[in-house]
C-alpha positions in Angstrom: 0.0 0.0 0.0 1.4 3.4 -1.0 0.7 6.4 1.1 -0.1 10.0 0.1 1.1 12.8 2.4 -1.8 15.2 3.1 -0.4 18.7 3.2 -2.5 21.0 5.4 -4.2 24.1 4.1 -4.7 23.0 0.5 -8.4 23.9 0.9 -10.6 25.4 3.5 -13.5 22.9 3.8 -14.8 23.5 7.3 -15.7 19.9 7.9 -12.0 18.9 7.5 -10.1 22.0 8.6 -8.2 22.4 11.8 -8.0 26.0 13.0 -4.2 26.2 13.0 -4.1 25.3 9.3 -5.3 28.8 8.4 -1.8 30.1 9.3 0.1 27.6 7.1 1.8 29.4 4.2 3.1 28.3 0.9 6.7 28.3 2.1 5.5 26.1 5.1 3.9 23.7 2.6 7.2 23.5 0.6 9.1 22.7 3.8 6.5 20.0 4.7 6.8 18.5 1.3 10.5 18.1 1.7 10.0 16.4 5.1 7.4 14.1 3.6 9.9 13.0 1.0 12.5 12.4 3.7 10.1 10.2 5.6 9.4 8.1 2.5 5.9 9.1 1.5 5.0 8.1 -2.1 2.9 11.0 -3.4 1.4 14.4 -2.7 -2.0 15.2 -4.1 -3.3 18.8 -4.8 -7.1 19.4 -5.0 -8.5 22.1 -7.2 -11.4 24.4 -7.7 -10.9 27.6 -9.7 -13.9 29.9 -8.8 -16.2 28.9 -6.1 -19.7 30.4 -6.4 -20.9 32.6 -3.6 -23.9 30.4 -2.8 -21.8 27.4 -1.8 -21.9 27.3 2.0 -19.4 24.4 2.6 -16.6 24.5 0.0 -14.7 27.6 1.0 -12.9 29.9 -1.5 -9.3 28.8 -0.8 -8.1 26.4 -3.5 -4.9 26.1 -5.4 -4.4 25.7 -9.2 -3.3 22.1 -9.1 -0.6 22.2 -11.9 1.0 25.4 -10.6 1.2 23.9 -7.1 2.5 20.6 -8.4 5.3 22.5 -10.2 6.2 24.5 -7.1 6.3 21.3 -4.9 8.4 19.6 -7.5 11.0 22.4 -7.3 11.2 21.8 -3.5 11.7 18.0 -3.8 13.6 15.5 -5.8 11.8 12.1 -5.6 8.2 12.2 -4.5 5.4 12.1 -7.1 3.1 15.1 -7.5 -0.5 14.4 -8.4 -3.7 16.5 -8.7 -7.0 15.4 -7.1 -8.6 16.5 -9.2 -7.9 18.9 -12.1 -11.1 20.1 -13.6 -10.6 19.2 -17.2 -13.5 20.9 -19.1 -12.6 24.4 -17.6 -9.1 24.6 -19.1 -8.1 24.7 -22.8 -6.3 21.4 -23.7 -3.4 23.0 -25.5 -2.6 25.3 -22.6 -3.1 22.6 -20.1 -1.1 20.0 -21.9 1.7 22.5 -22.2 1.6 23.4 -18.5 1.7 19.7 -17.5 4.5 18.8 -20.0 6.5 21.8 -18.7 6.1 20.7 -15.1 7.0 17.1 -16.0 10.1 18.4 -17.8 11.4 20.4 -14.9 10.6 17.7 -12.3 12.4 15.0 -14.2 9.2 13.0 -14.8 7.4 13.2 -11.5 4.0 14.6 -12.6 0.8 12.7 -12.4 -2.5 14.3 -13.4 -6.0 13.2 -12.2 -8.7 14.7 -14.5 -12.3 15.0 -13.4 -15.3 17.1 -14.1 -15.7 18.9 -10.7 -18.7 18.8 -8.4 -19.9 22.4 -8.5 -22.3 23.1 -11.3 -22.3 26.9 -11.0 -18.5 27.0 -11.3 -18.9 26.2 -15.0 -20.9 29.4 -15.7 -17.8 31.6 -14.9 -16.0 30.0 -17.8 -18.9 29.9 -20.3 -18.7 26.1 -20.4 -22.1 24.3 -20.5 -22.5 21.9 -17.5 -24.6 19.5 -19.5 -21.8 19.0 -22.1 -19.0 18.6 -19.6 -18.6 14.8 -20.2 -18.4 15.2 -24.0 -15.9 18.1 -23.7 -13.8 16.1 -21.2 -13.6 13.1 -23.5 -12.5 15.2 -26.5 -10.0 17.2 -24.4 -8.4 14.0 -23.2 -8.0 12.7 -26.7 -6.5 16.1 -27.7 -4.0 16.2 -24.8 -2.8 12.7 -25.5 -2.3 13.7 -29.2 -0.3 16.7 -28.1 1.9 14.6 -25.8 2.6 11.8 -28.2 2.5 13.0 -31.8 5.6 14.7 -33.3 3.5 17.3 -35.1 0.2 17.0 -33.3 -3.1 17.2 -35.1 -6.6 16.8 -33.8 -10.1 17.6 -35.2 -13.1 17.7 -32.9 -16.2 19.6 -32.0 -14.6 21.6 -29.2 -10.9 21.8 -30.2 -9.0 21.7 -33.5 -5.4 22.0 -34.4 -3.3 20.6 -37.3 0.5 20.0 -37.6 1.5 22.2 -34.7 4.8 22.5 -33.0 4.5 21.3 -29.4 7.6 20.8 -27.3 8.7 19.8 -24.8 7.0 16.5 -24.6 6.6 15.0 -21.2 9.7 13.2 -19.8 7.5 10.1 -19.0 6.7 8.0 -22.0 4.4 7.6 -23.7 3.2 10.5 -21.6 2.7 11.3 -17.9 0.3 9.1 -16.1 -3.4 10.1 -16.5 -5.7 9.2 -13.5 -9.4 9.8 -13.5 -11.5 11.0 -10.6 -15.2 10.3 -10.2 -17.6 7.4 -9.7 -20.1 7.6 -12.6 -20.1 4.9 -15.2 -18.8 7.5 -17.7 -15.9 8.3 -15.4 -15.1 4.6 -15.1 -15.2 4.3 -18.9 -12.6 7.1 -19.0 -10.5 5.1 -16.6 -10.7 2.1 -18.9 -9.7 4.1 -21.9 -7.1 6.5 -20.6 -6.4 5.7 -16.9 -3.3 4.6 -15.1 -5.2 5.3 -11.9 -8.6 6.0 -10.4 -9.3 8.3 -7.5 -12.5 7.2 -5.8 -14.9 9.9 -4.7 -17.7 10.2 -2.2 -20.3 8.2 -4.1 -18.5 4.9 -3.8 -18.4 3.0 -0.6 -15.5 0.6 0.1 -17.8 -2.4 -0.3 -18.6 -1.2 -3.9 -15.0 -1.1 -5.0 -14.6 -4.6 -6.3 -17.6 -4.3 -8.6 -16.6 -0.9 -9.8 -13.0 -2.1 -10.6 -14.6 -5.1 -12.4 -16.7 -2.6 -14.4 -13.6 -0.7 -15.5 -11.8 -3.9 -16.6 -14.9 -5.2 -18.4 -14.8 -2.3 -20.9 -13.7 -3.0 -24.5 -11.1 -0.2 -24.2 -9.4 -1.7 -21.2 -6.0 -3.2 -21.8 -4.2 -5.3 -19.3 -2.1 -2.9 -17.3 -1.4 -1.9 -13.7 -4.2 0.3 -12.2 -3.7 2.5 -9.2 -6.8 2.8 -7.0 -6.8 5.7 -4.5 -9.2 5.8 -1.6 -8.4 8.0 1.5 -9.3 6.7 4.9 -10.9 10.0 5.9 -13.0 10.5 2.9 -16.2 9.6 4.7 -16.0 12.8 6.8 -17.7 14.9 4.1 -20.5 14.5 1.5 -20.3 15.1 -2.2 -21.3 18.7 -1.5 -18.4 19.1 1.0 -20.9 19.2 3.9 -19.9 17.3 7.1 -21.2 13.8 7.0 -21.0 13.2 10.7 -18.8 10.1 10.2 -15.5 10.9 12.0 -14.6 7.3 12.8 -11.2 7.6 11.0 -10.4 11.2 12.1 -9.6 10.7 15.8 -6.4 9.5 17.3 -6.3 5.8 16.2 -3.7 3.2 17.2 -1.2 2.0 14.7 -3.0 -1.4 14.6 -6.4 0.3 13.9 -4.9 2.1 10.9 -3.1 -1.0 9.7 -6.3 -3.0 9.8 -8.3 -0.3 8.0 -5.7 0.0 5.3 -5.5 -3.7 5.0 -9.2 -4.0 4.5 -9.0 -1.4 1.7 -6.1 -3.3 0.1 -8.2 -6.4 0.1 -10.9 -4.5 -1.9 -8.4 -3.3 -4.5 -7.0 -0.1 -3.2 -3.3 0.5 -3.9 -2.8 4.0 -2.5 -4.4 5.8 0.5 -3.8 8.5 3.1 -4.1 8.6 6.9 -6.1 11.5 8.3 -4.2 13.5 10.9 -6.0 13.6 14.3 -6.5 17.0 16.1 -3.0 18.5 16.6 -1.7 21.9 17.7 0.4 22.9 14.6 3.0 22.0 12.0 5.5 20.4 14.4 2.9 18.0 15.9 1.5 17.4 12.4 4.9 16.3 11.1 5.5 14.2 14.3 2.3 12.3 13.5 3.4 11.9 9.8 6.7 10.4 11.0 4.8 8.1 13.4 2.7 6.8 10.5 5.8 6.0 8.5 7.6 4.3 11.4 4.7 2.4 13.0 2.2 1.8 10.2 3.9 1.8 6.8 6.3 -1.2 7.5 3.3 -3.3 8.4 1.2 -2.7 5.3 
């Protein structure tokens, strides 16, 4: 089981936020990422929203642009993988986004991963003039275009939402054939994207652990699936919030658990097909105690997974 390091203050969802996190700065986060790498964590994930509507009572306005944050964290580290969770694909032009991700992969020496999804806030789409009801079709086309940009010498693509022909596009990603594409979401359409494009799947709030085997079977039953490794990410603390980012009332994994309780919980997820997870940090007083807990996880939990 691989472990993601949960950097504090990547978002301000009240149901998940500890008060001291509001004082955590960008330089603090870079320092914590270096420590996570020293401790042996496998990945850091960066969530994203771009413009939160004023009528959303739970989400909070503070979110980073995932690719920019990934690049910054890559510059502060040398080994750990940097993922997004998730990048909202239909809201960003595929040529620009493919260029940003390829550039970050270039500078990081091939440590970028991108998780594409559709986002969960309908009204966010209005700020970009993107029709919510067409988001799936746009995402599918953008994915095809991005892969073409990353893999073709002189990329060409003709679609309904994006067109280009014989363009110069360098640098290509360091990773070949391109940087890993993960997909976030639980709809059948999202799972079909996993089957077609995905090196990984980030499970969201609509899938319970008990549903994981059937959902993984659905992915692998698609005609577009080819036999390949598939990372499946499910965070232990995901049940704390609903799909609307409201508190769910389920805080069973958010308290101060023993090492054996965490090992057992992660072992159950592994039996269901999960390959990468994260351990929620219990209530702590600040960065120093947060990092102490992160070290405890790597010393007492990780060797027993």
